[in-house]
N, C-alpha and C positions, 0 to 999 in steps of 0.2 A: 766362436770356438767350434771345432769339429774334431772328430777322431775317426780313424780307419779301423777296420777289422784286420784279421790276419792275412797272410799270404802264404803261398805254398812253400816257399823256401824257408819260412819260419815255422813250419809245422813240426820241425824237429825239436822245438823248445817252446816254453811259454814265454813269449817276449812281451815287450811293452813298446807302444808307440808313445814317445814323449813329445807332446806338442807344446813348444815353448812360446808363450805369448808374453810380450814384454810390456811392463808398465813401471813407472817410478815407484819404488818401495823404500821403506826404512830398512836402514841397514839391520852298593850291596850290604846290602845290609849284612850283619854278622849274626847268624842264629845261635842261640844259646839253649842248651838242654836244661832240664831241671837242675838247679844248683849253680847255674851260670857258667858251666864249662863249655868250651868250644868243641864241636864234633871233630873226631879224628878219623881219617880214612887212609888206608894203605892200598895203593894200586901196584899190583905185582904183575909185571909183563913177562911173558915167556922168552921174548927175544931181546934184542939189543937196541940201544939208541943208535940212530943212523939207518935202521931198516925202515923203509917208507911206511909199511903197514903199521908197525908199532908206533912210529912217530905221529902218524895221522890219528890213530886211535887215541893215543895219549893226549894229543892237543885238543881233540874234540871233547874228551872226557873232562879235561881241566877247564876248558872254556865254558862248559855247561855247569860244572860244579863250583868253580871258584867264586861266582857271585854270591854263593851262600856263606862264604867266609869260613869254610871248613879248613882244618889243618890237614893237608894232604901230603903224604910221603909216597915217593915213586921208586920202585926197584925193578931191576932187569936181571933175568936168569941167564940170558945169552945162550940159549940152547940151540940156536941155529948153527953156531960155531963150536959150541962145547955141549954135546948131548947130555941130558939130565942124568943118564945112567952113570956118567963119569964125573959129574960135578955135584951131585946131590950131597955127597958126604961132606964137602966143605961148605955148602950153603947152610946146612943145619946149624952148625956152631955160630955162623954169622947171624942168622935170623934170631937165634936164641939170645945172643948178646945185644942185638940192635933193637928187636921188636917185642920180645916176650914180655917185658915189663910194662908195655904200653897197652892201655885198654882202648882198642879201636871200636868205633861204632859200626864199621863195615870193612871187610876185606874184599877188594875188587881184583879179579884175576882175568888176564887176557890170554887167550889161546890155551891149548890143551896141556902143555907141560906145566904151566903155572897152576892149573886146576889139579893136575895129578899130584903135584908137590903139596898143595894145600890140603887136599883131602887125606893124604897120608899123615900129615903132621898138624892138622887143624887142632886136634884136642890138646896137644902139647903146647903149641905156639899161640894159638888164638882160641882158647876155650870159650864156648857159648857166644861166638861172634858171627853175625850174619855174613854169608859169602855171596857176592854178586859176580857172576861170570859173563864173559862176552868173547866172541871170536872162537867159539868151541865147535870144532868139526865133528860131525857124526855123533852128536850127543845121544846118550842113553842113560837110563837110571843107574846102570852099573858104574858110571863114572863118579857117583856120589856115595860117600860113606854113610851119610844120614841126610836124606832129602829135606828134612824139616829145617835145616840150617842154610838152605841154598835157594837162590833165585837167579835169573839171568836171561840172556838173549842168545838164541842159537844162531850160528853161522852156517848156512846151508848153501853151497855153491849149486849152480843150476846149469849142468851140462846140456840138458834137454832144451831149456829155454834158449841157451846160446846156439845150439844146433838149429833150432827153428829160425833164429835170426840169420844164421848163415844161409839157410835155404831161401829166406825172403830176399836177401840182397844179392845172392848168387844162385838164382834158380837153376842154372845149368851145372851145378856142382855134382861131381860123380864120386869123389872120395874126400873124406876128412881124416887127417892124421892127428891123433891125440898124443901129445908129448908130456912126459913127466919124469921126475928124478926119483932117486931111491931114498930120500928123506921120509920120515913118517908121514908128513903132509903129502908128499908126492905119491907115495904108495897108496895112501888112503884115497886120494883124488882119482888115481888111475883105476882103482877097484870100483869106485863109485861110477866112473864113466863107463866101464865095462858092463856094470849091472844095468845102467840106464840105456846104453846105446847098442850093446852087443857088437856083433861084427857087421851089422847093417842096420840102418835106421831110416825109415821113410824112403826106402829105395836107394839110399846113399851108402856106399861101402865105408867102413870105419876100420882104420888100422891103429895100432898102439905101439909107440916107440918108447919103451921103458928104459929109463936110467942109462942113456947113452953117454959116451964121452962127448964133450962139446965139439971136438974136431970131426968126429963121425957124424954127429947130428947136422952140422953145417954142410957137410958134403952131401948127405942125403936130401936135405932141404933144397939144395940147388937143382936137384933133378925133378922137382914137382912142376906140374903144369899150371901156368898162370890162370887159366880160365876154368879148369876142371877140378882143381884141388883146392883145399883149404886146410889150415892148421888150427887146432885147438890146443892152446898152451895152458897146462895146469900150472906146475911150478918147476923151475930148474934153478935151485939154489946151490946144489952140489952135484957135480957130474960123476960118472963112474970112476974117473981117475982121482976123485977126492978134491977137485978144484972148486973153491967156493965163489959164488956170484951173488950180487944183490938181484932182486927181481928185475930191476931196470937194466942192469948190465947184460943179463942173459937174454932178455926180451929184445934189446936193441940189436944184438948179434943175430938172433933168430929172424927178426923181421928184415934185416938187411940181406940175409942169405936166401930167404924164401921169395920166389917170384910171385907167389899167390898170397891172398890175404891171410893174416894171422889173427885169430880171435882169442879172447881170454876170459877168465872168470872173476877177476878182481880189478877194481878201479885203479890200483897202482900201476897197471900196465898202460894206461893212457899216457900219451906223450912219448911213447917208446917206439912207435910204428905199429903197435897193435891196433887193429881196426876198432875193436870194442866187443861187446857181448852183453849177456845178462849178468851183471857184475855185483859182487858183494863189495861193500864199502866199509873201510876201517872207520871213517868218520861216523857213519851211521851206527856202527857197533859201539863205539865209545860214547856217543850221545845217548843211546838206549841204556847203557850201563849206568851213566851218570843220572839219568832220570829215575831209574830204580833206586839208586843210592840216595838221591834227594828225597824220595818218598820215605825211605827208612829214617833219614835224619829228621824229617818233619813229623815222624811219629806213626807212620803206617805200619801195622804189624807185618812181619815177614810172611805170615801165612796168607795175607791178603794180596801178595805180590806174586802171582803165578809166573812160571817160566814162559818167556815169549818165544813161541815156536815158529813164528813167521819171520824168516830172515829178511831184513829190509834191503832186498836186492833191487837194482834198477837197470833198465836198458840204456846203456851209455855207448856212444860212438865218438870217434875222433875225426874231425873234418879233414886234416891233412892226410891221415892214413887212408881214409875213404877215397880221396881224390887220387892218391898215388895208384890205386887199383881201379880207377875209372868208375867209381861208384858215386853217383851224384844225388842231389836232394830228392829228385823224383822217385828214387828207389828206396827211400828210407821210410819205414812204417811210422805211423803217427804216435806210437807208443815209445818212441826212441827220443832221447835227448842227445843232440850232437854238440860236443864241446869243441873249443878252439876253432871256432868258425873264422875263416879267412875271407878276404875280399873276393877271391876266386869262388869260394863256396857260395857266398851271398849272391854274386853276380849270376852264377849258373842257375840259381833258383828263381830268378825273376820271371821266367817264362810262365810260371803257374799263378802269378799274382792275380791277374784279371779273372781267371776261371774260378779261383777259390774265393775271392772277395767280392766279385761282381763290380769291382772298382778298377778303373784303368791305373796301371802303375804310373803312367804319365801324370795322373792327377796328383799322386804323392810327390813326384819329382818336381813338378812345376808349381806346386801350391806356394803362395806367398808367405805362409806361416813357417817358422823354423820348426822342422820335425826331425827327430832322431828315432831310430829303432834300436832298442837296448835290451840285452839279455839280463833279466833280473837275477839270474843265478850267479853271475860273476861281474855284471856291470859293463861288459864289453859293448861298444857301439857297433851295431851290425850294419847300419846303413844311415845315410843322411841325405836329405833332399837339397836342391840347389840353394834354397834360402839359408839352410844351416851352413853349407860350405862357405857362402858369402859372409854370413854373420860371424862365424868363429875365425875365419881367415886362414884356416889350415888347408893344405892340399887334400883332396879327397882321401888318398891313400894314407896320409898321416892321421886324419881324423878317425878313420876306421881302424887304426891300430891302437886307439886309446880306449880307456874305460871312462864312464861318466864321472868316476871319482877323480880322474886326471883333470877334468874340467871344473868340478866343484871344489876340489881340495879336501873332500871328506875322507875319513879313514875308510878302508875297505869294509869294515864291520858296519859303520854307520850308513855308508852308501848302499850296501846290499839290503839292510833293514828298511831303508826308505823305499827302495824299489819294490821289495816284497809287500810292503804295506799297500803300495799302489796296485800291485798285481792282485791282491786280495780285495781291491776296491775299498780299502779302509781309509785311504788318504790320497785322493786323486789330484787335488790342487794344493800346492804349497809354494813357498818362496825359497829361492836359493840364490847363490852368487856364483857366476860362471866366469872363468878366466879365458880371454881370447888369445889368439896366437901372438899378438903384439904385446901381451902382458896386462892389458887393461882388464879390470874386474867389473862386471856389470851385475846389477840386481835383476832377477828374472822371476816371473811367475810361471811355474811348471804345471801343465795339465797332462797327467799320465794315465793311460788306460791300457788294460791288458788285451792281448791278442789271443783269441781262442784257437786252439789247434784243430784242424780238420783232418780226418783220415783220408787215405788214398782210396779213390773209388775202385 
């Protein structure tokens, strides 16, 4: 048995080399509080179902909390489409009728409008109930009516961190255009960008395009220079003409119109043509809120759960968007995770394998043991040596379009858990069943070892 270290084109993520050596093998609890009652939790979202940020946050919250067996209610204020100033009057009777008689163990609020609603009506609707918040922009103590009843996690976007990434992957950039709308989030983000970047940052000119109509914006974007300009997109949910867009709808139109790279501040922009950035994650916000809620349910006093001030942001890039603008693996900092890696991305990175690992790439390709390079974050097969191509029977391009779960038949959740255990070196050898292209299922012994990422010299 042998294993290889990392190579340059995988420095963008923590990968695994799965060395498959074959041998014949054999084929929530429900927490109860004192008195036996099931804990009750209300998740109150500011926005609506179908909005990717809210959907991802909610899914992550539920996935983390549901194993505890709590009774969870979920509500949506829909303030992206109906501002709270015009809808609050009819929400109050609804919540009084629907929730006032229920004794919740925690109220969880996502984003600022839900927090504002709860802090104004907490005493009437949810007296003496802990409040857990997440997704709160520009948090300050003035947002809380009585801090003794609150904990949560702050959401802080990082325009400076994203700007630094722009300069790393586009060292010749001369101008960055910051785009935002007139919604409360857009106004706040543009103000924060101005405070952090001013009209020039690190020798790069910065312009601000505030609340344009979409048609004007697309016209202006078309005039940008491919190699000297970049765009930093905050949010464009509603343009100056009142037209509403999802995050993805506006981002796809913006990236299609701009000849230069477009960067963003949230991970819902990935897969829309946005290159990436120092991004806030809805899933991370939901998970952090669920962990605080779990601690409350399990008996930790609220006073022992301080507000989490470090927003869990990550450096995330999208491989197809990078390639569209001529940005290859060698230009990506070691602190970045590149998602949606394609065969082209993998192939372009092979040039650095020998230098970074001191092992010939030919040694990987020609070795007689079946070997796969797999991303433990999503299970995608990034590369396969000749022995693997022959063993599984798929054309190379077909095998590299699959995840390891497509081969094992495991659920995405179980497959990712297995990979992450191997990445943490908690379980490096295990048995599995792999399906070949012709439909045959074989028992295999898997030896999986993590690839450590090296920085660019």
